[in-house]
C-alpha positions in Angstrom: -9.6 -6.5 9.8 -12.4 -9.1 9.8 -14.2 -10.4 6.8 -17.8 -10.7 5.9 -19.2 -12.6 2.9 -21.8 -9.8 2.5 -19.0 -7.3 2.3 -20.9 -5.2 4.8 -18.9 -5.1 8.0 -15.5 -5.6 9.6 -14.1 -5.9 13.1 -16.1 -3.7 15.5 -18.9 -3.3 12.9 -19.6 -7.1 12.8 -19.0 -4.7 12.6 -17.5 5.0 -9.7 -20.4 7.5 -12.8 -20.0 9.8 -15.6 -16.6 9.6 -17.3 -13.8 11.4 -15.5 -12.8 14.8 -16.7 -10.1 13.3 -18.8 -12.6 11.2 -20.5 -11.8 7.9 -18.7 -14.4 5.3 -19.2 -16.5 4.2 -16.2 -15.0 1.7 -13.9 -11.5 1.9 -15.5 -8.5 1.3 -13.4 -6.9 4.7 -13.8 -5.1 6.9 -11.2 -5.8 10.6 -11.3 -3.0 12.0 -9.3 -0.8 14.9 -8.6 2.6 14.2 -10.4 4.6 15.9 -7.6 3.0 13.9 -4.9 3.5 10.7 -6.9 7.2 11.5 -7.2 7.5 11.8 -3.4 6.1 8.3 -3.3 8.4 6.8 -5.8 5.4 5.9 -8.1 3.9 3.6 -5.5 0.1 3.3 -5.4 -0.1 4.4 -1.8 -3.7 4.8 -0.5 -5.8 3.7 2.4 -7.9 0.8 3.4 -11.1 2.7 4.0 -11.6 0.9 7.3 -9.1 3.5 8.5 -11.8 6.1 8.2 -14.6 3.9 9.5 -15.7 6.7 11.8 -17.3 8.6 8.8 -19.5 8.1 5.8 -18.4 7.2 2.3 -18.6 10.8 1.3 -16.7 12.1 4.3 -14.1 9.4 3.7 -13.5 10.7 0.1 -13.4 14.2 1.4 -10.7 13.4 3.8 -8.7 11.5 1.2 -8.9 14.5 -1.2 -8.4 17.4 1.2 -6.4 16.0 4.2 -4.5 13.0 2.9 -4.2 13.9 -0.8 -4.2 10.2 -1.7 -5.8 8.7 -4.8 -6.0 5.0 -4.2 -8.4 3.1 -2.0 -9.4 -0.3 -0.9 -13.0 -0.2 0.2 -14.7 -2.0 3.1 -18.3 -2.9 3.3 -19.7 -0.1 5.5 -18.5 2.4 2.8 -19.6 0.5 -0.3 -21.2 -2.9 -0.6 -22.1 -5.3 -3.4 -25.6 -5.4 -2.0 -26.2 -1.8 -2.8 -28.4 -0.9 -5.8 -27.0 -0.2 -9.3 -28.1 3.4 -8.9 -26.2 3.8 -5.6 -23.1 2.3 -7.2 -23.3 4.7 -10.2 -23.6 7.6 -7.7 -20.5 6.3 -5.8 -18.5 6.1 -9.1 -19.3 9.8 -9.7 -18.3 10.8 -6.2 -15.1 8.9 -6.5 -14.2 10.5 -9.8 -15.0 13.9 -8.4 -12.6 13.2 -5.5 -10.0 11.9 -7.9 -10.0 8.6 -6.0 -9.7 5.2 -7.7 -10.8 1.9 -6.0 -8.3 -0.8 -6.7 -9.7 -3.4 -4.4 -12.3 -4.2 -1.8 -12.6 -6.5 1.2 -12.0 -8.4 3.3 -14.7 -10.8 2.1 -15.4 -14.5 2.6 -15.5 -17.0 -0.2 -16.9 -20.6 0.0 -17.4 -23.4 -2.5 -20.7 -21.7 -3.6 -19.6 -20.7 -7.1 -22.7 -18.5 -7.7 -22.3 -16.6 -4.5 -18.6 -16.1 -5.3 -19.4 -14.8 -8.8 -21.6 -12.0 -7.3 -18.5 -10.6 -5.5 -16.5 -10.7 -8.8 -19.4 -9.0 -10.6 -19.2 -6.2 -8.0 -15.5 -5.8 -8.4 -15.9 -5.7 -12.2 -18.7 -3.2 -12.0 -16.5 -0.9 -9.9 -13.4 -1.4 -12.1 -11.4 -3.1 -9.4 -8.3 -5.2 -10.0 -8.3 -7.2 -6.8 -10.4 -8.6 -4.0 -9.0 -9.1 -0.5 -10.3 -12.4 0.7 -10.8 -14.8 3.6 -11.6 -17.9 1.6 -12.8 -21.2 3.0 -10.3 -24.1 2.4 -12.7 -25.6 -0.1 -13.2 -22.4 -2.1 -10.2 -22.7 -4.4 -11.7 -24.7 -7.2 -14.2 -22.0 -7.7 -11.7 -19.2 -7.3 -9.3 -20.8 -9.8 -12.0 -20.4 -12.5 -13.2 -16.9 -11.5 -9.9 -15.1 -11.4 -9.3 -16.1 -15.0 -12.8 -15.4 -16.2 -12.8 -11.9 -14.7 -9.0 -11.1 -14.8 -9.3 -10.1 -11.1 -6.8 -11.3 -8.5 -7.6 -12.7 -5.1 -5.3 -11.7 -2.2 -5.7 -13.9 0.9 -5.6 -11.7 4.0 -3.7 -12.8 7.1 -5.5 -11.9 10.3 -3.3 -12.9 13.2 -3.6 -15.6 15.9 -6.9 -17.5 16.0 -7.9 -16.5 12.4 -8.3 -18.9 9.4 -5.2 -17.5 7.7 -2.2 -16.7 10.0 1.2 -17.9 8.9 3.2 -17.1 5.8 4.0 -20.7 4.9 0.4 -21.8 5.6 -0.9 -19.4 3.0 1.8 -20.3 0.5 1.1 -24.0 0.9 -2.6 -23.3 0.2 -2.1 -21.3 -3.0 1.1 -22.6 -4.6 -0.7 -25.3 -6.7 -3.6 -23.0 -7.6 -4.1 -20.3 -10.2 -1.2 -17.7 -10.0 -3.8 -15.0 -9.8 -4.5 -16.2 -6.2 -1.9 -14.8 -3.8 -1.4 -12.7 -0.7 -2.8 -9.6 1.0 0.2 -8.8 3.2 -1.3 -7.3 6.4 1.9 -6.4 8.0 0.4 -5.7 11.4 -1.3 -9.0 11.7 1.8 -10.9 10.6 3.6 -9.1 13.5 1.0 -10.3 15.9 1.5 -13.8 14.7 5.3 -13.6 15.2 5.7 -13.7 11.4 8.0 -11.4 9.4 6.0 -9.2 6.9 9.2 -8.6 4.9 9.8 -12.3 4.6 6.2 -12.6 3.3 7.1 -10.1 0.6 10.0 -12.4 -0.5 7.9 -15.6 -0.4 5.1 -14.0 -2.4 7.1 -11.6 -4.5 5.3 -12.8 -7.7 1.9 -13.3 -6.0 1.5 -10.4 -3.6 -1.5 -8.5 -4.9 -2.4 -6.3 -2.0 -0.7 -4.8 1.1 -2.2 -3.4 4.3 0.5 -1.2 5.8 -0.1 -1.5 9.5 2.2 -1.3 12.6 1.7 -2.7 16.1 3.5 -2.1 19.3 3.5 -4.7 22.1 1.8 -3.8 25.4 3.0 -5.0 28.8 -0.2 -7.1 29.2 0.6 -9.1 26.1 -1.7 -7.2 23.8 -1.0 -4.8 21.0 -1.4 -1.1 20.3 -2.1 0.1 16.8 0.4 2.9 16.1 1.5 5.0 13.1 4.0 3.4 10.8 7.4 3.3 12.3 6.3 3.6 15.9 6.0 -0.2 16.4 7.8 -3.3 15.2 7.3 -2.9 11.4 10.5 -2.5 9.3 9.0 0.3 7.3 12.3 1.0 5.4 12.7 -2.7 4.5 9.2 -3.0 3.2 9.3 0.1 1.1 12.8 -0.8 -0.3 11.4 -4.1 -1.3 8.4 -2.7 -3.2 10.5 -0.1 -4.9 13.2 -2.6 -5.9 10.5 -5.0 -7.3 8.5 -2.2 -8.9 5.4 -3.4 -7.0 2.5 -2.5 -9.2 -0.4 -3.1 -6.9 -2.2 -1.2 -4.1 -0.2 -0.3 -0.9 -2.9 0.6 1.6 -2.3 2.3 4.9 -4.7 0.7 7.5 -4.8 2.4 10.9 -7.2 1.1 13.5 -6.6 3.5 16.4 -7.8 6.9 17.3 -7.3 10.2 15.4 -7.3 8.4 12.1 -6.6 11.4 9.8 -3.7 12.8 11.8 -2.2 9.3 12.3 -2.6 8.5 8.6 -0.8 11.7 7.8 2.1 10.6 10.0 2.1 7.2 8.1 2.3 9.0 4.8 5.2 11.1 5.9 7.0 7.9 7.2 6.5 6.2 3.8 7.9 9.2 2.0 11.0 9.1 4.2 11.4 5.4 3.5 11.0 6.1 -0.3 13.9 8.6 -0.1 16.1 6.1 1.7 15.1 3.2 -0.6 15.8 4.9 -3.9 
């Protein structure tokens, strides 16, 4: 996943609302879920990074979440919903999300710089949409600004690893960057990109156990030419059982977002959901 400080594109793209039926206030961080389905998932806030369904509109993405995936949590990327959209558009999006019983916990990945006013606009967007977290690709000099904003808005920042050649790559590199800063600044554990960087996503869980605010569940399989194939969870190098046992044991309270970047996204995500449910049964 690539970041964009306009929260309007990622990777190949550079590539919500009237109160809910239960009377929940607009923008609140509340899950509207099927209790039986939640039991299968061990109470985990399993959802998708909406980049998974980048092949369709915001409305069609919500439709697939409700009808095909039966998931209620989402992290949004910019082609589906952007901080540059009008207030009217955002209010309409809230209504559509409430109707689909989908709650946005986070958005990203977005860039942050030392420009405090520009950073504030992204926090304003997250607050407007009732989000608890922002997945981020901050510049190295952005932390003084972020230290202030995470407290002011009570919204966490999760630094997203993006594999070899990216700004944030290694577990210890990210830890060294955040350890002396506000504790609301932590990690977005993109398991697939840590695999590409020869890092252990499960070790990242342990290092950031108190400061892991976001996870992108992604699996990669090495190719003979040295590249990587995006595959459903469990078909590549990811220790799915180990990751799920960790989040269950530590009562991980944040978003756990499947992010699949290959073809047949709905079918492949359904396979990922079933693999997570198997791991939940083993990990209990």
